[in-house]
Structures are given as structure tokens and as C-alpha cells.
LONU-649365 format. One record per residue: residue number from 1; residue in three letters; x, y, z of N, C-alpha, C, O in turn. Coordinates in nm, 3 decimals, decimal comma. Layout:
// residues N
{num NUM	residuo ALA	npx X	npy Y	npz Z	capx X	capy Y	capz Z	cpx X	cpy Y	cpz Z	opx X	opy Y	opz Z} $
...
// end
This chain:
// residues 127
{num 1	residuo MET	npx -0,645	npy 0,218	npz 19,106	capx -0,645	capy 0,250	capz 19,001	cpx -0,778	cpy 0,235	cpz 18,941	opx -0,779	opy 0,142	opz 18,860} $
{num 2	residuo ARG	npx -0,863	npy 0,278	npz 18,951	capx -1,006	capy 0,238	capz 18,875	cpx -1,039	cpy 0,231	cpz 18,769	opx -1,077	opy 0,339	opz 18,726} $
{num 3	residuo VAL	npx -1,049	npy 0,076	npz 18,635	capx -1,000	capy 0,101	capz 18,520	cpx -1,144	cpy 0,016	cpz 18,464	opx -1,225	opy -0,048	opz 18,531} $
{num 4	residuo ALA	npx -1,143	npy 0,045	npz 18,293	capx -1,284	capy -0,068	capz 18,248	cpx -1,198	cpy -0,097	cpz 18,100	opx -1,133	opy -0,023	opz 18,025} $
{num 5	residuo LEU	npx -1,236	npy -0,262	npz 18,099	capx -1,162	capy -0,310	capz 18,026	cpx -1,213	cpy -0,307	cpz 17,850	opx -1,335	opy -0,295	opz 17,844} $
{num 6	residuo ASP	npx -1,158	npy -0,313	npz 17,738	capx -1,219	capy -0,306	capz 17,572	cpx -1,231	cpy -0,517	cpz 17,541	opx -1,204	opy -0,636	opz 17,558} $
{num 7	residuo THR	npx -1,282	npy -0,430	npz 17,497	capx -1,261	capy -0,617	capz 17,476	cpx -1,150	cpy -0,669	cpz 17,398	opx -1,124	opy -0,785	opz 17,430} $
{num 8	residuo ASN	npx -1,083	npy -0,627	npz 17,314	capx -0,930	capy -0,656	capz 17,293	cpx -0,893	cpy -0,724	cpz 17,386	opx -0,864	opy -0,844	opz 17,394} $
{num 9	residuo ARG	npx -0,896	npy -0,580	npz 17,510	capx -0,755	capy -0,647	capz 17,584	cpx -0,815	cpy -0,743	cpz 17,708	opx -0,741	opy -0,780	opz 17,799} $
{num 10	residuo LEU	npx -0,987	npy -0,786	npz 17,701	capx -0,967	capy -0,866	capz 17,811	cpx -0,953	cpy -0,975	cpz 17,718	opx -0,873	opy -1,053	opz 17,770} $
{num 11	residuo THR	npx -1,005	npy -1,037	npz 17,563	capx -0,949	capy -1,121	capz 17,464	cpx -0,792	cpy -1,125	cpz 17,518	opx -0,718	opy -1,210	opz 17,469} $
{num 12	residuo ASP	npx -0,750	npy -1,052	npz 17,597	capx -0,569	capy -1,099	capz 17,568	cpx -0,578	cpy -1,124	cpz 17,706	opx -0,456	opy -1,138	opz 17,713} $
{num 13	residuo LEU	npx -0,619	npy -1,143	npz 17,835	capx -0,549	capy -1,161	capz 17,956	cpx -0,663	cpy -1,323	cpz 17,899	opx -0,601	opy -1,429	opz 17,890} $
{num 14	residuo PHE	npx -0,783	npy -1,327	npz 17,873	capx -0,798	capy -1,478	capz 17,883	cpx -0,703	cpy -1,582	cpz 17,756	opx -0,729	opy -1,702	opz 17,761} $
{num 15	residuo ARG	npx -0,617	npy -1,546	npz 17,669	capx -0,531	capy -1,576	capz 17,604	cpx -0,407	cpy -1,561	cpz 17,683	opx -0,308	opy -1,580	opz 17,612} $
{num 16	residuo GLY	npx -0,382	npy -1,536	npz 17,792	capx -0,270	capy -1,558	capz 17,940	cpx -0,190	cpy -1,415	cpz 17,880	opx -0,101	opy -1,427	opz 17,797} $
{num 17	residuo ASP	npx -0,227	npy -1,298	npz 17,926	capx -0,129	capy -1,204	capz 17,878	cpx -0,095	cpy -1,184	cpz 18,040	opx -0,171	opy -1,147	opz 18,130} $
{num 18	residuo THR	npx -0,017	npy -1,206	npz 18,042	capx 0,033	capy -1,229	capz 18,219	cpx 0,061	cpy -1,064	cpz 18,247	opx -0,006	opy -1,035	opz 18,346} $
{num 19	residuo ALA	npx 0,138	npy -0,940	npz 18,195	capx 0,135	capy -0,861	capz 18,195	cpx 0,044	cpy -0,754	cpz 18,246	opx 0,055	opy -0,661	opz 18,326} $
{num 20	residuo LEU	npx -0,052	npy -0,803	npz 18,168	capx -0,226	capy -0,716	capz 18,185	cpx -0,296	cpy -0,765	cpz 18,358	opx -0,322	opy -0,710	opz 18,465} $
{num 21	residuo ALA	npx -0,304	npy -0,901	npz 18,297	capx -0,265	capy -0,978	capz 18,492	cpx -0,192	cpy -0,868	cpz 18,576	opx -0,276	opy -0,796	opz 18,631} $
{num 22	residuo LYS	npx -0,077	npy -0,836	npz 18,601	capx -0,038	capy -0,799	capz 18,693	cpx -0,154	cpy -0,668	cpz 18,722	opx -0,232	opy -0,649	opz 18,815} $
{num 23	residuo GLN	npx -0,122	npy -0,580	npz 18,576	capx -0,158	capy -0,484	capz 18,562	cpx -0,337	cpy -0,473	cpz 18,644	opx -0,358	opy -0,389	opz 18,731} $
{num 24	residuo LEU	npx -0,414	npy -0,541	npz 18,610	capx -0,558	capy -0,574	capz 18,649	cpx -0,554	cpy -0,586	cpz 18,819	opx -0,618	opy -0,514	opz 18,896} $
{num 25	residuo ALA	npx -0,463	npy -0,697	npz 18,853	capx -0,412	capy -0,758	capz 19,031	cpx -0,402	cpy -0,614	cpz 19,117	opx -0,455	opy -0,606	opz 19,228} $
{num 26	residuo VAL	npx -0,351	npy -0,533	npz 19,074	capx -0,331	capy -0,383	capz 19,163	cpx -0,421	cpy -0,262	cpz 19,164	opx -0,395	opy -0,145	opz 19,193} $
{num 27	residuo CYS	npx -0,570	npy -0,340	npz 19,114	capx -0,611	capy -0,237	capz 19,023	cpx -0,739	cpy -0,257	cpz 19,150	opx -0,787	opy -0,360	opz 19,198} $
{num 28	residuo ASP	npx -0,770	npy -0,103	npz 19,178	capx -0,891	capy -0,105	capz 19,288	cpx -1,006	cpy -0,164	cpz 19,210	opx -1,034	opy -0,275	opz 19,253} $
{num 29	residuo GLU	npx -1,044	npy -0,145	npz 19,160	capx -1,187	capy -0,154	capz 19,058	cpx -1,150	cpy -0,171	cpz 18,902	opx -1,076	opy -0,087	opz 18,851} $
{num 30	residuo VAL	npx -1,202	npy -0,285	npz 18,819	capx -1,167	capy -0,363	capz 18,729	cpx -1,352	cpy -0,372	cpz 18,707	opx -1,425	opy -0,445	opz 18,775} $
{num 31	residuo GLN	npx -1,411	npy -0,259	npz 18,573	capx -1,517	capy -0,275	capz 18,517	cpx -1,501	cpy -0,320	cpz 18,392	opx -1,445	opy -0,283	opz 18,289} $
{num 32	residuo ILE	npx -1,579	npy -0,428	npz 18,436	capx -1,628	capy -0,422	capz 18,194	cpx -1,765	cpy -0,413	cpz 18,184	opx -1,853	opy -0,470	opz 18,249} $
{num 33	residuo PRO	npx -1,774	npy -0,310	npz 18,069	capx -1,893	capy -0,278	capz 18,054	cpx -1,987	cpy -0,346	cpz 17,946	opx -1,951	opy -0,377	opz 17,832} $
{num 34	residuo LEU	npx -2,078	npy -0,359	npz 17,986	capx -2,196	capy -0,407	capz 17,952	cpx -2,146	cpy -0,484	cpz 17,755	opx -2,124	opy -0,595	opz 17,707} $
{num 35	residuo MET	npx -2,150	npy -0,345	npz 17,706	capx -2,132	capy -0,377	capz 17,593	cpx -1,992	cpy -0,487	cpz 17,538	opx -1,994	opy -0,573	opz 17,450} $
{num 36	residuo VAL	npx -1,874	npy -0,442	npz 17,629	capx -1,802	capy -0,544	capz 17,626	cpx -1,813	cpy -0,707	cpz 17,603	opx -1,779	opy -0,784	opz 17,513} $
{num 37	residuo LEU	npx -1,908	npy -0,726	npz 17,784	capx -1,934	capy -0,884	capz 17,811	cpx -2,036	cpy -0,934	cpz 17,727	opx -2,094	opy -1,042	opz 17,741} $
{num 38	residuo GLY	npx -2,062	npy -0,822	npz 17,610	capx -2,253	capy -0,846	capz 17,490	cpx -2,101	cpy -0,920	cpz 17,379	opx -2,113	opy -1,037	opz 17,342} $
{num 39	residuo GLU	npx -1,970	npy -0,837	npz 17,337	capx -1,848	capy -0,858	capz 17,229	cpx -1,780	cpy -1,004	cpz 17,247	opx -1,748	opy -1,089	opz 17,164} $
{num 40	residuo ILE	npx -1,765	npy -0,997	npz 17,448	capx -1,680	capy -1,145	capz 17,456	cpx -1,760	cpy -1,265	cpz 17,381	opx -1,741	opy -1,347	opz 17,291} $
{num 41	residuo LYS	npx -1,858	npy -1,229	npz 17,470	capx -1,970	capy -1,365	capz 17,440	cpx -2,012	cpy -1,431	cpz 17,330	opx -2,024	opy -1,554	opz 17,322} $
{num 42	residuo ALA	npx -2,043	npy -1,327	npz 17,219	capx -2,027	capy -1,301	capz 17,051	cpx -1,892	cpy -1,402	cpz 17,003	opx -1,896	opy -1,484	opz 16,911} $
{num 43	residuo GLY	npx -1,762	npy -1,371	npz 17,097	capx -1,679	capy -1,481	capz 17,005	cpx -1,668	cpy -1,603	cpz 17,057	opx -1,615	opy -1,696	opz 16,996} $
{num 44	residuo PHE	npx -1,731	npy -1,614	npz 17,208	capx -1,739	capy -1,735	capz 17,278	cpx -1,770	cpy -1,803	cpz 17,188	opx -1,698	opy -1,885	opz 17,131} $
{num 45	residuo HIS	npx -1,922	npy -1,769	npz 17,157	capx -1,985	capy -1,875	capz 17,045	cpx -1,949	cpy -1,875	cpz 16,939	opx -1,994	opy -1,980	opz 16,895} $
{num 46	residuo GLY	npx -1,866	npy -1,802	npz 16,822	capx -1,866	capy -1,860	capz 16,783	cpx -1,764	cpy -1,858	cpz 16,768	opx -1,726	opy -1,797	opz 16,667} $
{num 47	residuo GLY	npx -1,633	npy -1,937	npz 16,879	capx -1,535	capy -1,984	capz 16,839	cpx -1,561	cpy -2,129	cpz 16,882	opx -1,657	opy -2,206	opz 16,894} $
{num 48	residuo THR	npx -1,362	npy -2,126	npz 16,906	capx -1,360	capy -2,318	capz 16,976	cpx -1,336	cpy -2,363	cpz 17,031	opx -1,292	opy -2,477	opz 17,015} $
{num 49	residuo GLU	npx -1,354	npy -2,281	npz 17,173	capx -1,332	capy -2,332	capz 17,317	cpx -1,482	cpy -2,273	cpz 17,392	opx -1,470	opy -2,231	opz 17,507} $
{num 50	residuo PRO	npx -1,591	npy -2,271	npz 17,341	capx -1,699	capy -2,110	capz 17,477	cpx -1,716	cpy -2,166	cpz 17,640	opx -1,770	opy -2,106	opz 17,733} $
{num 51	residuo HIS	npx -1,635	npy -2,337	npz 17,639	capx -1,648	capy -2,374	capz 17,767	cpx -1,569	cpy -2,282	cpz 17,856	opx -1,592	opy -2,196	opz 17,942} $
{num 52	residuo ARG	npx -1,421	npy -2,363	npz 17,771	capx -1,343	capy -2,257	capz 17,839	cpx -1,335	cpy -2,149	cpz 17,903	opx -1,306	opy -2,133	opz 18,022} $
{num 53	residuo ASN	npx -1,372	npy -2,040	npz 17,791	capx -1,362	capy -1,890	capz 17,791	cpx -1,475	cpy -1,881	cpz 17,917	opx -1,431	opy -1,821	opz 18,015} $
{num 54	residuo GLU	npx -1,604	npy -1,926	npz 17,930	capx -1,709	capy -1,924	capz 17,999	cpx -1,647	cpy -1,924	cpz 18,169	opx -1,674	opy -1,841	opz 18,255} $
{num 55	residuo ALA	npx -1,539	npy -2,069	npz 18,186	capx -1,508	capy -2,087	capz 18,273	cpx -1,429	cpy -1,924	cpz 18,299	opx -1,467	opy -1,854	opz 18,392} $
{num 56	residuo LEU	npx -1,332	npy -1,883	npz 18,216	capx -1,224	capy -1,791	capz 18,244	cpx -1,300	cpy -1,674	cpz 18,271	opx -1,271	opy -1,597	opz 18,362} $
{num 57	residuo LEU	npx -1,431	npy -1,652	npz 18,164	capx -1,501	capy -1,508	capz 18,262	cpx -1,570	cpy -1,512	cpz 18,414	opx -1,562	opy -1,416	opz 18,490} $
{num 58	residuo ARG	npx -1,654	npy -1,662	npz 18,455	capx -1,729	capy -1,685	capz 18,589	cpx -1,606	cpy -1,649	cpz 18,647	opx -1,635	opy -1,589	opz 18,751} $
{num 59	residuo LYS	npx -1,453	npy -1,656	npz 18,631	capx -1,358	capy -1,665	capz 18,785	cpx -1,278	cpy -1,540	cpz 18,755	opx -1,167	opy -1,517	opz 18,801} $
{num 60	residuo LEU	npx -1,334	npy -1,473	npz 18,688	capx -1,314	capy -1,272	capz 18,691	cpx -1,410	cpy -1,230	cpz 18,725	opx -1,415	opy -1,117	opz 18,773} $
{num 61	residuo LEU	npx -1,482	npy -1,280	npz 18,717	capx -1,613	capy -1,155	capz 18,777	cpx -1,661	cpy -1,172	cpz 18,917	opx -1,732	opy -1,105	opz 18,992} $
{num 62	residuo ALA	npx -1,567	npy -1,341	npz 18,927	capx -1,615	capy -1,390	capz 19,123	cpx -1,531	cpy -1,330	cpz 19,204	opx -1,538	opy -1,345	opz 19,326} $
{num 63	residuo LYS	npx -1,405	npy -1,226	npz 19,120	capx -1,360	capy -1,153	capz 19,187	cpx -1,360	cpy -1,058	cpz 19,200	opx -1,377	opy -0,987	opz 19,102} $
{num 64	residuo PRO	npx -1,331	npy -0,968	npz 19,402	capx -1,411	capy -0,899	capz 19,451	cpx -1,392	cpy -0,676	cpz 19,413	opx -1,428	opy -0,567	opz 19,458} $
{num 65	residuo THR	npx -1,297	npy -0,752	npz 19,285	capx -1,266	capy -0,597	capz 19,224	cpx -1,266	cpy -0,631	cpz 19,102	opx -1,158	opy -0,631	opz 19,042} $
{num 66	residuo VAL	npx -1,424	npy -0,679	npz 19,016	capx -1,404	capy -0,682	capz 18,951	cpx -1,572	cpy -0,672	cpz 18,902	opx -1,634	opy -0,662	opz 19,008} $
{num 67	residuo ALA	npx -1,639	npy -0,670	npz 18,824	capx -1,806	capy -0,604	capz 18,825	cpx -1,811	cpy -0,583	cpz 18,679	opx -1,711	opy -0,566	opz 18,608} $
{num 68	residuo ILE	npx -1,944	npy -0,586	npz 18,635	capx -2,030	capy -0,517	capz 18,492	cpx -2,048	cpy -0,374	cpz 18,516	opx -2,104	opy -0,352	opz 18,624} $
{num 69	residuo LEU	npx -2,023	npy -0,287	npz 18,461	capx -2,099	capy -0,173	capz 18,410	cpx -2,178	cpy -0,154	cpz 18,324	opx -2,164	opy -0,178	opz 18,204} $
{num 70	residuo LEU	npx -2,289	npy -0,100	npz 18,389	capx -2,478	capy -0,092	capz 18,274	cpx -2,384	cpy 0,082	cpz 18,299	opx -2,303	opy 0,149	opz 18,363} $
{num 71	residuo PRO	npx -2,537	npy 0,063	npz 18,119	capx -2,536	capy 0,185	capz 18,153	cpx -2,663	cpy 0,228	cpz 18,181	opx -2,745	opy 0,137	opz 18,183} $
{num 72	residuo GLY	npx -2,726	npy 0,389	npz 18,215	capx -2,802	capy 0,457	capz 18,260	cpx -2,815	cpy 0,562	cpz 18,174	opx -2,766	opy 0,578	opz 18,062} $
{num 73	residuo ARG	npx -2,895	npy 0,642	npz 18,249	capx -2,910	capy 0,768	capz 18,122	cpx -2,851	cpy 0,904	cpz 18,127	opx -2,854	opy 0,990	opz 18,039} $
{num 74	residuo GLU	npx -2,793	npy 0,910	npz 18,257	capx -2,623	capy 0,996	capz 18,255	cpx -2,523	cpy 0,933	cpz 18,088	opx -2,495	opy 1,005	opz 17,992} $
{num 75	residuo THR	npx -2,479	npy 0,739	npz 18,107	capx -2,431	capy 0,707	capz 17,993	cpx -2,487	cpy 0,774	cpz 17,854	opx -2,404	opy 0,806	opz 17,769} $
{num 76	residuo ALA	npx -2,619	npy 0,795	npz 17,831	capx -2,719	capy 0,814	capz 17,751	cpx -2,619	cpy 0,932	cpz 17,701	opx -2,557	opy 0,948	opz 17,596} $
{num 77	residuo GLN	npx -2,630	npy 1,009	npz 17,822	capx -2,612	capy 1,166	capz 17,778	cpx -2,407	cpy 1,245	cpz 17,773	opx -2,349	opy 1,350	opz 17,743} $
{num 78	residuo GLN	npx -2,367	npy 1,059	npz 17,845	capx -2,222	capy 1,114	capz 17,753	cpx -2,189	cpy 1,098	cpz 17,614	opx -2,135	opy 1,179	opz 17,539} $
{num 79	residuo TYR	npx -2,248	npy 0,929	npz 17,581	capx -2,273	capy 0,910	capz 17,429	cpx -2,310	cpy 1,001	cpz 17,354	opx -2,242	opy 1,003	opz 17,252} $
{num 80	residuo ALA	npx -2,418	npy 1,113	npz 17,359	capx -2,477	capy 1,206	capz 17,289	cpx -2,410	cpy 1,331	cpz 17,273	opx -2,434	opy 1,411	opz 17,184} $
{num 81	residuo ARG	npx -2,329	npy 1,344	npz 17,360	capx -2,183	capy 1,479	capz 17,383	cpx -2,061	cpy 1,386	cpz 17,316	opx -1,999	opy 1,440	opz 17,224} $
{num 82	residuo LEU	npx -2,026	npy 1,269	npz 17,350	capx -1,951	capy 1,229	capz 17,248	cpx -1,989	cpy 1,205	cpz 17,096	opx -1,930	opy 1,270	opz 17,010} $
{num 83	residuo PHE	npx -2,058	npy 1,141	npz 17,072	capx -2,134	capy 1,168	capz 16,934	cpx -2,136	cpy 1,277	cpz 16,827	opx -2,114	opy 1,265	opz 16,706} $
{num 84	residuo VAL	npx -2,170	npy 1,395	npz 16,901	capx -2,144	capy 1,584	capz 16,861	cpx -2,014	cpy 1,555	cpz 16,836	opx -1,993	opy 1,557	opz 16,714} $
{num 85	residuo GLN	npx -1,897	npy 1,522	npz 16,915	capx -1,847	capy 1,620	capz 16,947	cpx -1,753	cpy 1,537	cpz 16,789	opx -1,735	opy 1,599	opz 16,684} $
{num 86	residuo LEU	npx -1,708	npy 1,399	npz 16,809	capx -1,685	capy 1,309	capz 16,661	cpx -1,736	cpy 1,330	cpz 16,603	opx -1,657	opy 1,333	opz 16,510} $
{num 87	residuo LYS	npx -1,864	npy 1,366	npz 16,545	capx -1,965	capy 1,388	capz 16,458	cpx -1,894	cpy 1,506	cpz 16,347	opx -1,859	opy 1,499	opz 16,229} $
{num 88	residuo ARG	npx -1,892	npy 1,615	npz 16,449	capx -1,835	capy 1,780	capz 16,438	cpx -1,649	cpy 1,737	cpz 16,378	opx -1,574	opy 1,798	opz 16,302} $
{num 89	residuo ALA	npx -1,637	npy 1,633	npz 16,442	capx -1,436	capy 1,653	capz 16,381	cpx -1,437	cpy 1,593	cpz 16,308	opx -1,331	opy 1,606	opz 16,247} $
{num 90	residuo GLY	npx -1,544	npy 1,465	npz 16,230	capx -1,552	capy 1,399	capz 16,128	cpx -1,455	cpy 1,260	cpz 16,136	opx -1,403	opy 1,199	opz 16,043} $
{num 91	residuo THR	npx -1,449	npy 1,235	npz 16,276	capx -1,397	capy 1,163	capz 16,305	cpx -1,443	cpy 1,056	cpz 16,374	opx -1,390	opy 1,027	opz 16,481} $
{num 92	residuo PRO	npx -1,557	npy 0,976	npz 16,319	capx -1,632	capy 0,910	capz 16,395	cpx -1,630	cpy 0,771	cpz 16,492	opx -1,519	opy 0,806	opz 16,532} $
{num 93	residuo VAL	npx -1,648	npy 0,665	npz 16,553	capx -1,569	capy 0,540	capz 16,577	cpx -1,745	cpy 0,442	cpz 16,617	opx -1,862	opy 0,473	opz 16,640} $
{num 94	residuo PRO	npx -1,654	npy 0,304	npz 16,603	capx -1,768	capy 0,219	capz 16,591	cpx -1,858	cpy 0,275	cpz 16,685	opx -1,820	opy 0,381	opz 16,734} $
{num 95	residuo ASP	npx -1,980	npy 0,227	npz 16,727	capx -2,129	capy 0,232	capz 16,839	cpx -2,058	cpy 0,176	cpz 16,892	opx -1,957	opy 0,244	opz 16,911} $
{num 96	residuo ASN	npx -2,048	npy 0,026	npz 16,951	capx -2,027	capy -0,025	capz 17,048	cpx -1,934	cpy 0,030	cpz 17,141	opx -1,951	opy 0,019	opz 17,262} $
{num 97	residuo ASP	npx -1,815	npy 0,103	npz 17,077	capx -1,673	capy 0,200	capz 17,131	cpx -1,717	cpy 0,283	cpz 17,218	opx -1,654	opy 0,300	opz 17,322} $
{num 98	residuo LEU	npx -1,817	npy 0,341	npz 17,195	capx -1,873	capy 0,478	capz 17,180	cpx -1,962	cpy 0,508	cpz 17,302	opx -1,980	opy 0,613	opz 17,363} $
{num 99	residuo TRP	npx -2,011	npy 0,390	npz 17,319	capx -2,066	capy 0,390	capz 17,425	cpx -1,951	cpy 0,309	cpz 17,555	opx -1,958	opy 0,335	opz 17,675} $
{num 100	residuo ILE	npx -1,879	npy 0,239	npz 17,510	capx -1,840	capy 0,260	capz 17,614	cpx -1,713	cpy 0,378	cpz 17,690	opx -1,678	opy 0,399	opz 17,807} $
{num 101	residuo ALA	npx -1,686	npy 0,416	npz 17,601	capx -1,659	capy 0,577	capz 17,633	cpx -1,690	cpy 0,601	cpz 17,697	opx -1,613	opy 0,618	opz 17,792} $
{num 102	residuo ALA	npx -1,818	npy 0,627	npz 17,714	capx -1,940	capy 0,679	capz 17,733	cpx -1,945	cpy 0,634	cpz 17,890	opx -1,954	opy 0,719	opz 17,979} $
{num 103	residuo LEU	npx -1,941	npy 0,527	npz 17,912	capx -1,942	capy 0,407	capz 18,055	cpx -1,788	cpy 0,443	cpz 18,086	opx -1,762	opy 0,412	opz 18,202} $
{num 104	residuo ALA	npx -1,697	npy 0,489	npz 18,030	capx -1,555	capy 0,512	capz 18,110	cpx -1,569	cpy 0,639	cpz 18,189	opx -1,539	opy 0,663	opz 18,306} $
{num 105	residuo LEU	npx -1,624	npy 0,716	npz 18,096	capx -1,603	capy 0,919	capz 18,105	cpx -1,733	cpy 0,920	cpz 18,268	opx -1,685	opy 0,941	opz 18,379} $
{num 106	residuo GLU	npx -1,824	npy 0,905	npz 18,258	capx -1,944	capy 0,874	capz 18,298	cpx -1,875	cpy 0,842	cpz 18,444	opx -1,897	opy 0,919	opz 18,538} $
{num 107	residuo HIS	npx -1,794	npy 0,729	npz 18,461	capx -1,737	capy 0,677	capz 18,619	cpx -1,557	cpy 0,724	cpz 18,604	opx -1,473	opy 0,693	opz 18,689} $
{num 108	residuo ASP	npx -1,532	npy 0,790	npz 18,500	capx -1,400	capy 0,798	capz 18,601	cpx -1,306	cpy 0,756	cpz 18,550	opx -1,206	opy 0,820	opz 18,515} $
{num 109	residuo LEU	npx -1,325	npy 0,652	npz 18,540	capx -1,237	capy 0,548	capz 18,476	cpx -1,118	cpy 0,502	cpz 18,368	opx -1,146	opy 0,528	opz 18,251} $
{num 110	residuo VAL	npx -1,001	npy 0,444	npz 18,392	capx -0,926	capy 0,430	capz 18,293	cpx -0,969	cpy 0,348	cpz 18,220	opx -1,018	opy 0,250	opz 18,275} $
{num 111	residuo LEU	npx -0,970	npy 0,351	npz 18,076	capx -0,969	capy 0,269	capz 17,918	cpx -0,842	cpy 0,176	cpz 17,901	opx -0,726	opy 0,201	opz 17,869} $
{num 112	residuo ILE	npx -0,919	npy 0,040	npz 17,940	capx -0,716	capy -0,086	capz 17,867	cpx -0,766	cpy -0,113	cpz 17,759	opx -0,831	opy -0,217	opz 17,748} $
{num 113	residuo THR	npx -0,748	npy -0,022	npz 17,645	capx -0,733	capy -0,081	capz 17,539	cpx -0,622	cpy -0,072	cpz 17,450	opx -0,520	opy -0,013	opz 17,485} $
{num 114	residuo ARG	npx -0,635	npy -0,130	npz 17,325	capx -0,510	capy -0,097	capz 17,190	cpx -0,631	cpy -0,114	cpz 17,073	opx -0,641	opy -0,199	opz 16,985} $
{num 115	residuo ASP	npx -0,702	npy -0,023	npz 17,099	capx -0,772	capy 0,005	capz 16,987	cpx -0,725	cpy 0,191	cpz 16,988	opx -0,761	opy 0,269	opz 17,077} $
{num 116	residuo ARG	npx -0,634	npy 0,231	npz 16,862	capx -0,650	capy 0,388	capz 16,833	cpx -0,727	cpy 0,469	cpz 16,816	opx -0,700	opy 0,589	opz 16,822} $
{num 117	residuo HIS	npx -0,821	npy 0,429	npz 16,794	capx -0,951	capy 0,544	capz 16,735	cpx -1,020	cpy 0,540	cpz 16,907	opx -1,141	opy 0,562	opz 16,902} $
{num 118	residuo PHE	npx -0,981	npy 0,523	npz 17,016	capx -1,022	capy 0,592	capz 17,071	cpx -0,907	cpy 0,771	cpz 17,125	opx -0,943	opy 0,873	opz 17,183} $
{num 119	residuo ASP	npx -0,828	npy 0,746	npz 17,091	capx -0,747	capy 0,863	capz 17,054	cpx -0,858	cpy 0,920	cpz 17,014	opx -0,936	opy 0,909	opz 17,109} $
{num 120	residuo ARG	npx -0,918	npy 0,983	npz 16,915	capx -0,997	capy 1,092	capz 16,819	cpx -1,087	cpy 1,101	cpz 16,950	opx -1,206	opy 1,109	opz 16,918} $
{num 121	residuo ILE	npx -1,061	npy 1,103	npz 17,143	capx -1,131	capy 1,112	capz 17,225	cpx -1,035	cpy 1,186	cpz 17,297	opx -1,007	opy 1,108	opz 17,388} $
{num 122	residuo PRO	npx -0,995	npy 1,247	npz 17,306	capx -0,875	capy 1,334	capz 17,398	cpx -0,882	cpy 1,319	cpz 17,564	opx -0,791	opy 1,295	opz 17,644} $
{num 123	residuo GLN	npx -1,053	npy 1,346	npz 17,588	capx -1,059	capy 1,415	capz 17,737	cpx -1,103	cpy 1,200	cpz 17,791	opx -1,136	opy 1,174	opz 17,907} $
{num 124	residuo LEU	npx -1,094	npy 1,104	npz 17,698	capx -1,081	capy 0,941	capz 17,751	cpx -0,942	cpy 0,929	cpz 17,866	opx -0,897	opy 0,822	opz 17,826} $
{num 125	residuo PRO	npx -0,863	npy 0,967	npz 17,964	capx -0,814	capy 0,901	capz 17,995	cpx -0,770	cpy 0,702	cpz 17,999	opx -0,832	opy 0,629	opz 18,077} $
{num 126	residuo ARG	npx -0,649	npy 0,640	npz 17,894	capx -0,656	capy 0,519	capz 17,865	cpx -0,485	cpy 0,477	cpz 17,907	opx -0,385	opy 0,535	opz 17,946} $
{num 127	residuo ALA	npx -0,521	npy 0,362	npz 17,876	capx -0,365	capy 0,259	capz 17,887	cpx -0,383	cpy 0,174	cpz 17,890	opx -0,291	opy 0,092	opz 17,897} $
// end
């Protein structure tokens, strides 16, 4: 399985969620969207254990199946389609999450998240 991690699940992983760690261990590919990296690092800077958390992130990113997922031109197209879809439906989602969804859709990834507002994007596979 090929997945993208949302910030809340990456936080869960760093807090010791063993079920999630086992799930990710059998994934062929684990992508961390750039927006998630920014959000998690902001949390590190505002938290009480920045050095510990940075070490956990470095360890995760050193795994051969884990990578940072960068946006590009097609991501912007996906974002625009989603933005209009959600605006017409009257069900917007936070901007960073819209970018995360666009990246996951662009790359045919299952998004691992706890955020229920992703339910407003039925074409986005979630776990």
C-alpha cells in the first residue's frame, strides 16, 4: 500500500502509536506532504521536546520507504479542482489540508488521518 500521512497521525506515531507503526511498516511507500512537514516542525518549535522530536523525524525519514512529497504544477490543478468542488458544496476544509488532499490524489495515495473533514472529499481514499 502507498500512503500519505496527515499531521495528526504523524504526531500519533511520534507519541508511540504502535498500531500505526505496524501499519506503516508494511507499506510500500510512506509519503509525508511538505505541508505536514511544516506543521509538524511548527509543533516541534512550540513544544517542550524539540530535540527528541527532531531525532524521531530524522529516524523516520531515513527509512527507505519514507519520503517528503513536494507539490508541483499538477498539485495546483488538483487543489483548484478540490477548492471549487468544496466551495460549491459549501463544505470548505482548511487550506493546508486541501493541499494535502491534492497531493494524495495526484499521487494515488491513501491518506492516513483522523480529520473528519476529509470525508467531504469522497474521491480521496483514507485509512
